[in-house]
N, C-alpha and C positions, 0 to 999 in steps of 0.2 A: 504494500500500500504506500502510495506517495505521501510524504510528510506534508502537513499543512503549515509548516514553518519554513519559510524561505531563508530566513536569517536568524540565527541564535546569537544574541549580542551580549557579550560580557563587558565589564568596565563599570566603575563606580561613578556615582553622581557627583556633581559639584553645584553649589549654589554660588552663582557669579554675581558679585557686586561690580558693575562696570562703570568707570568714570572716564569720560571723554572731555575733550576741549582743554586739556592741560597745557600750560605754557612750556613745560619741560618734563624731563624724567625725574621722578621722586628721588631725593637725596637727603642725607642727614643735614639737619640745621635749616631746612627749607620747609615752609608751609605752603603747599600748593592747593589751589582750588580749581576744580574742573567746571565746565559749563553745563554738564548734564550728568545724570546718574540713573542707572537702571539696575533692578535686581531681577535676575532671570535664572531659570534652571540651566545648568551646564553639564560638562562631562559627557558621559555616554547618553544622557537624555537627548542631546542635540541630534545625534545619529538616529536614535529611536524615532524621534518626531519626523525628521526628514524622510526616513524609510516609510513610515506610516502614511504620510501625505503623498508620497510617490507611489503608493499602492503595493509596497513590498510587505508581505506578511512577516512580521518580525516579533520576537519575544525577547525582552530584556531581563536578564537576571540581576536586577537591581538589589542592593543591600541598603535597607533603611532602618533607622532607629526611632526613638520616641522624642527626638529633639525638634526644634523649630525648623531647621533646615530640611530634615527628612520629611516633616509634615508638608512643607511647601512643595517639595518635589512630588510627593504622593498626590497631593491635590491637583497639581498642574498636569500630571500624567493622566489622572482620571478625567479631568476637564478636556484634555486633548483626545481622549478615547483610545489611549494606548492599551495593549494587551498586558495586563498586570499579573497574570496568573503565576509568573515565576518570581515575583517580588519576594524577597526574603526579609521578614520583619523581625526586629530585635527589640527587646523590652528595656533597652538602655540607649544612651546617646550614640549616634554614629554621625557626628558632625563632619561636614566636608564643605569648605567654602574657599573661594578665591576672590581677592580684590584685584581687579584687572584695570591697569592703566593703559588705555588703548589709544593708538595713534593711527594715522592713515597707512603708514608703511609697515607697522608691526605693533605688537602689544607685549606687555610683561605682566607677571602675576606675583602676588604675595599670597601664599596659600597655607591652609591648615587642614589637617585631616586626623580625626581620631583613629587610633589603631583599629583596623577592621579585623574580623576573625581570620586567622591564618589559613584556614582550610576553605576553599571554594569548591563545591561539589561539581567540578567541571564534567567529570566522566559520567556521573549519574544523570546530569541534565542532558548531555549529548546522547546518551543511550536512550533516554526517555523521549526526547524531541526529534531525533534523527533529522536535523536540519539540512537544508541544501548547502548553506554556508555558515561557518562559524567565524565570528569577528571578535578580535581582541582576546584570543586565547593567550596564555602566557608567552612572553618573548624572552627565553633564556635557553641556555645550552644543556639543561638537565635531561637525563634519560626519561624522567617522568613526563616532561613536556613533549619530547619526541614520541613517546609511546601514545600520548594523548592524540597527537596529530595522526599517527598511524591508525588509531581506532576511529577517528572521524572519517578517514578514507575508507576503512573497512565497512562503515555504515553508509557509504555512498555520498558523504559530504565533502566539502572543500574548505580550505582555510584562507581567510583574508586577514593579514596581520598589519595593523598600524602600530608601530612599536612605541608610540607616545615618546615621552622624553627619555633619552638614554645617555649614559655616561660611559658605556662600555665600547669596545671595538670588536672587530672580527677575530681578534686573538683570543677572545673568551672561549674556553674549552666547550666544544659541542655546538657553538653558535652557527658555524658554517654548515654543520650536519643538519641543524634545524632548518636553515634556509633552503637546503636541498629538498626538504619535505613540504615546506609551505607552498601553496599554490600561487598566491599573490602577496608580495611584500610591498607596503605602501608608506614609507617614511616621508617626512618632509625634508627639505634641503639640508637643514642644519643637522638633523638626525643621520641622514645618509652620509654627510661629510664626516661627522663624528665617528661613525662606524668604520668608514674606509680610510680615514686620514687624508682624504682628498679635499681640495677647495673648490673644484669645478664639478657641478652636479652632473654634467655629461660624462665626466670620467668616473665619478662615483657610481652612477647607475650602471655603467659598463662593468665595473668590478662586481657589483652585487648580482648582475645578470649572469655572471659566470656560475653562480650557485643556484639561484631561484628561477623557476620557469618564467615568471612575469614579475617585473619590478616597475613600480611607479614612484616617481619623485615629485612631490608637490612643492613648487617654487613660488608660491604666493602670486605677487603681481607679475612675475615672469612666466606664469603659466605652469604647465606640467609636462613631464616626460614619461614615456612608458617604453620598456625594452623587453623583448623576448628573444633570447639568443643574440643574433646580430641585428635583428630588425628593431628599429627605433621609431617611435611616434612622438610627435610634439603637438601640443595644443596651447595657444596663447590664452591668457586670462582676459576677461571682458573689461573694457574701459568704462567703469562706473564710478559714481561718487561714493567714496568709502566713508562709512560712519564708524564701523567697529569691526575689527578683524577676528574677534574671539569666535572660535568654533568653525572657522573657514575650512580647516582640514577635515573635520568630521562631516561637514556638509558636502565636501568633495567626495568623500568615501561613499556617502549615501547615493549621490548621483551615479558614480561608477558602478556600485552594486545594483542599482536599479537597471542599468544597462545590461549587466551580466544576467540578472534574473530574467530579463526579457529577450535574451538571446542575441543582443547586439554585438557587433565586432568591437575589437579593442579601440579602434579609432573613435567610434561613436561613444563608447563608454567614457573615454577620456574627455570628450567634449561635454557629455552629460556632467561629469565631475566638475569641470571648470565652470560650467554655467551655474551649478548649485553653489560651488564654493565662492564664486564671484558675487552672486546675488545675496548670499548670506551676509556679506560685509555692508550691505546697504541699510541695515537696521541694527539696533542694539541687540546683542545676544545672537548666538549662532542659529537658533531655531526660529527666530521671529519672522524671517522672510521665507520660510519653507512653503513650497507650492506643490501642485499636483503633477502627475506625469504628463497630462494633457498640456498643461502650461509649459512644462519643460520642453516638450516637442515644439511648441510655438516659438520658444526662445531659440531652439536649435535651428 
């Protein structure tokens, strides 16, 4: 029986406090005031909302506590109509928040997260849901993670990994072996350069493509690259008035995944991703500008 879950999404929430219109980057001894502020759901919530509005059947294994931030995320997810059956509820605080100082070219975060339970039931959820794609599974070189990827494949699923912020390199034991198992690896430019030690994203993607079947590098205003073997695709970002870049990478991932689920070729998926990532920057918060697949095709 075909699974009714196109995408099983892992990743924790953040409550984003976004301040824009700053005259400079925050620094010690300076009291900066922005021109506007928004409080919006962030983290994996952004990808879940974009996928939902694009018509991709997804389930998010969110972990929520009894604190004000968790309650906010829960209420917003219910208001949005997200599938919440995999939400894991705890009777203690699971606070997770970021203060984002956002500019047109980039953004920075000051974040705090309560320690989350060490064990996430990845395997049990994957066995139960049998998703077409698993997004944000662990990104490390451990045997446990590689066995998990193998099990996803055995159940007929595929793995799309956005490594989030990393400080490691390809020298970490087992990491190259993991990349050989992952179906799609989608870091942003800084993450790809950190992993490979290269400064040029076109060189970095070439190195990563030596190991992973399909690599994407998201370069913000410079667009995005994809490479499979020796074949390279490039798609420029849209020229739009930027309000806030928070969550643009997650929005890109949603567009790319929507293309995959609908059987589109890599070139079209890349354009889908750039359209979603670009339009996400036109409003505060990564999910605020999310739209339907029909609207995405009109933009295309």
